[in-house]
N, C-alpha and C positions, 0 to 999 in steps of 0.2 A: 408383429415383426420380431423375428429372433435376432438377437445381437450376436455377432461372432465372438467366440471365446478366445481371448488373447491373454496369455500368461505374462505376468510382469517379468521383464528381463533386463538385466544390466550387462549381461555378458556379451562378449565379442564386439563391443563398441570401443574403439581405441581413439585417443585424442587425435584430432585432425589439425596438424600444424601446417600453416601456409608458408612458413619459412623453411629453408633447407636444413637448418640445424635443429635436430630433435632434442627434446628435454631441456632446452634453454628458451624461456619465453622471450619473444621478440614482439615489438609493436606490430599489430596486424594478425598475430596468431589467433586462431579460433579453436576453442576447446568445446567439444560437444559430447552429450550423453543422451541416449534415447531410452525411453521407457514407455510402455503401454500400461496404464493403471487399470487394475481389475476392480470388479465389484467388491471383492474380498479386501483389497487395499483400502477402499473407501469405508467399508464396514469396520475394519480394524481402527482406522483413524477416528471414526465417530465414537469409539469407546473411550477415547481420551477425554478427560474432563477439563480440557483447556479450550479457550476461545481463540479461534484463528486470529492472528494479528491484523489481517486485512479487514476482518469483520469489526474489530475494535476501532480501527482507523476510519471505518465508514461513518463514524460520528462527525468527522470534519465536513464532508459534503452536506450533511444534514444541517450543520450550523450555517454554512454558506447559503444553502437553498432557502432556509427559513428567514434569513436576514437580508439577503440580496437575490431575490428571484431573478433568474436570467444570468447569473454569474456562470462563467466558464472556467474550468480548471485549465491551466497552462502546464503546470508541473507540480509534482509532489515528491518530497524526500522524507523518508521515515527511518527512524532508528528505534528498533524494538528493544527495550531495556530489560523488562521483566515480563513473565507470563501473566495472563489473565485467566482466572478460573471461572467456571460457571457460577453465577451468583455474586461475583464481585461487583461492587458499585463503581462505575466508571464516570468520571467527569472529563469532558473534552473542552478545550478552550483554544481559541485562536486570537493572536495579538498582532495587530497591524504594525509592521516595521518599516514599510516603505510604500508610498503612494505616488503614482505618476500618471498624469493625464495622457491619454493616448487616443487621439481623435475625439470621438464623442463618448469614450469609455475611460476607465481607469485601470491601469496595471497595478495590482496590489500584491505586496509580499507580506506573508503572515508567518509568525512563529506558531507552530502547532504543538500542543501537548495534551496527553491523557494521563489522568491520575487515578490510581486504584484506591478506593476507600478514602478519597479526599486528600491523600498525602504522598503516596509512592508514585513517582514518575515512571510510567510504563511505556509510553511512546513519546518521543521527542522528534520534531521535524520542522518542515518548512513547506509552505504552499505558495505558489504564484497563481493568481486568478485574475481574470478580466471581469471587472465589475461594471454593470451598466450605470451605476450611480454610487455616490458615497453616502447617500441617505440610508440609514439602517432602518429596516422595517421592524416593527415591534411584533413579537410572537403573540398569538392570541390563544 
């Protein structure tokens, strides 16, 4: 199957304001930009020796799934503080900050952090998850 060739383009897309006053942001205004990513865009991005922030943050669901099978993410908030390069050792940690029983489950809020080489904070954030139990399963 041949894929259509679409060139990346940022041109001719203007902000779409839902309020009558242009150039003054009002509640409810929507700003949009369209872009079709090409294979070349992806290849160029892959030449960068940085690890994508969301790939680094994927360590958090791993912590939850190995300690609380059946946990469900409700929300996640991330602040990317420093880049991570290929080969950097990353340690992810989650710290319970609030636990509330919700029917037969527990609504849990966690502080989330990733450290590069054991000391530099590279991701700071928060996760709210629905846990089936407060009993932590031991990793094997």
